[in-house]
N, C-alpha and C positions, 0 to 999 in steps of 0.2 A: 775263542770268538776274533777275527781281525780288528786291527786295532787303530782306528779314525786321524782323518789326518787336519789336520787344522778347518782347510775346504769342508772336509766331509762332514766334523763339527759344527758350522756352521747352517748348513743346511740342513741337519737335525733340528737342530732351534728354530730355523725357519718355515720346515712343516709345522712343529711344533704349535709358533704363532700363528702360521695359517690356517691351524685346527682350533684356535680357542678364538680369533677376531673375525675369523669364514674371510677374511682378504687373496684371494688363492691369487698366488706365486705366475710368473712363467717361466716355465718349460724351458728357452732360450739363456737363461741368465742360468741354469744351472746345466747347461748343456756341459759331460762328459767330468760332474769331479764325482761317479758311480761307475763304475765300469766291469763288474764282476758282479756276482750270489752273490758269496761272500761277505762282500764290502756293501751294497746291499742290504744284507739281514739287518750287521750290524745297527747300519742308521739306522734302524727299524725301531731295533732294540733300545739305540739309545731316546727316542722315539715317546717309542712307551715309558719307557724311565722319566722320565721328564710329565709323562701324566701321574704320574705318582697313583695310579688306581688299579685295582686289583684289575690283573687280565681275565674276564669273563667267559675268553673262550677263542674263538679263529675263523678265518674265512676262508679258503679253498679259493683259487681264482684259474682260471687257463682248462680247464676241465674238459675242455675239447678240441680236437682238430683249427673245427676252424674259430676259434676265441684265441688257441694260439699262434694257427698265423696273421692274423691280425695285429700280435704283437711280438713276431719273428721271435718266437718262443716253443721250446720242442719238449719242455714237459708244463705240471702245473705249479705254483705260488702261493705262498700261502703268508696270511698275515692277520698278528691278533691283535683282540676286539679286545676293547674296555666292558665291564659288567653290563656301565649302565644302558648302551646302547642296544643288549637284546631289549625288546619287546611285545610281552605278551598276548595274543590278537585277541580279540580285536583293538587294534592298536592308533591312534591319531597324533598328524606330530604336522607340524606348518611348512611347509612350504622356506619357504624365509627365510628358516632358521636352518635350512642346507643349504650348498653352494651348486654345487653343476648333479644332482643326484639321475640314481638312473632306475631299477626296478629289474630282480631277478625274482624264476621263481627252482625253491630250493624241497631239498632235503635238510631239515637240521638233528645230528643224532649229538647225544648228551651221553655220556659217560658215568653210570652208574660206580665203576674202580675207576684206579691208575689203570690203564691204555697200555702198554706195552707191545717194541715192533717185535716179537714173537709171535704173538695176537694174530692167529690167521682167522680171514672172513668171518668164519664161521665163529670163532670165539665175540671177533668185535660186534658180531650183531646180539651175543649172550649178556654183550657187558653195558652196553646205549639204551636209551631209549629213541623214538624217531619224532618227528612233528617231522610237517607242511612248512613251510615258511615263505615268506617273501621277502626279500634282500634288498635294502637302496643302499648299492654302492656310492658313493661318495670320493671328491679328489682333491685335495691341496690346491689340484693345475687347474686354472684358467682352460677351458675345450680342450678335454683330456681326451674325452672317446672320440674316438678308437684309434689316436693316434700318439699316446702318451708310449716317452720310453720304456720295455719290458723292466731296468731296474729304478726308475720314479714310480714307476709302479712298485714296488717290489721296498721299495724304501719308504711309499706312504700307506704303510698296511695295508695291503694292497689293495685301495681303495677303497679301503671299511665307511661303514658310514651306520645302516644302520639293522637288524635284523627283528622283523618280524616270526613271529614263532607261534603255529596252533596249539591244540591239545596233547601231550605227549602221551607215548604208549612205549612200553619195553618190546625192542626191535623183534624179538622171535616172538611177541602176538601178532606182529603186525604181519610179516613176514615168515611163513612154512620153512623158506629154507633162502641160503642167502643169491639164488640166482633173480627167487622171485621181487628181491628189494631194483630188478631193474625193468621192473615194468613197473610201477608209477605212471598216472597218464594224471595230467592236470593242465588247467583251464583259467588263464588268467584276464577279467575283468576289468574295463571304468568304467563304473557308470551303465550297468547291466550290458555294454560293451564290447563281445570277444575278441579282444587283442590278440592273444595265439594262443598255442595248447605243447606243449612238451611230453617227452619221458625222461623217468630220471638214465633212461638209458646213455642218451646226451651227458652224461656224467661219467669218463671211463668205463664207458659200457656197462656200469654200478657204481654208483654211490658210495658203496664200502670201500669200492678199489679208491677212492679217495679220499676214508677217513686213514684208511691203510696206507697212502701214500703221507698222510697228515707224520700221525702219530708213529711213523719210521723217520720224517724230516726233524722229525724233532730232537727225536732222542738222537741221532746222530751231530747234536747243537746242542747235547748237553742238556734237554729242560722234555715232559715228559708231560702228554697227556693227560690233567687229573679226573680226577676225578668231581664231577660240578660243574667241568667245563661243556663249554656249545661250542657245536661246528656245522654251520653253512655250509655245504658240501660238494654248493654248482652247480650251477642254472639248468634248470629245462630248455631256455629261450635264448634267445638272441635281444639283449637288454633296449625297453624302450626308456622314455624318459618321464620323469618322477610328475606329474601332471595337478592340478588341487582335484577333488571329485573322490567317488566310493574305489578301492578299491577291491578287487577279489581273486582268491585265485581257489580254486575248487579240485582239488584232490579225490582220486579214486580210492582205494583198499584202506576202505573207515578212516583216512587221518583227513576228510570233513574240509572245511571254507578256511581260508585265513584271510580277515577282513583290516584294510590302512584305509584310515578316512584324511586324504590329506586337505589343511585348511588352504 
């Protein structure tokens, strides 16, 4: 892993301090500190080390052409997430405890055993559970969406916030084959008003592609996607801002509903 220079170490500490305090950073103060993917991931690793808590899983971002274009990227990116930020539905959070949160509609996969870079999509279907999820991405930078630079997104653990997940089921039970995982439809509501709808094919054509990308990327960095870890695999919709109220995502394919009450 890339060795950080003094300014980059300072950046990692500033990101952690913002995570703890809730006081956001100004991107202009850190312009040019990170200029490549490897350094961004090295800073992310340092931020996670400063948190001193287990990695519960990951989130994958920039899983559509539209979101990649927004951040001038040509591939997905991932962020490690602490275990306590994965919340079973129904969940309740306070808006005041967040910084500048958004809302995304996703599928979450949990590994039933360690996953490998050699796993096919069919292997991943067999080795995981799946659940509908409502992700709350958030950033340690103010005014971050959609203009935050890609390397700062990566350094900031892919703007990880919270992941609220529904009832988990074996992926091979929910989906008869790999192709079916691309056909999940979901509707997003706030206080019984429909805001948007989307389909899992928005996620790299199939969210299992997102999971496979993550497993291979981690292994290329000497890491493993381990048994028990969860991933929020990519959004079906462009994210609105999180507001107070009753959020609900309705999934088909027997995945049920995911509820989040925001006070």
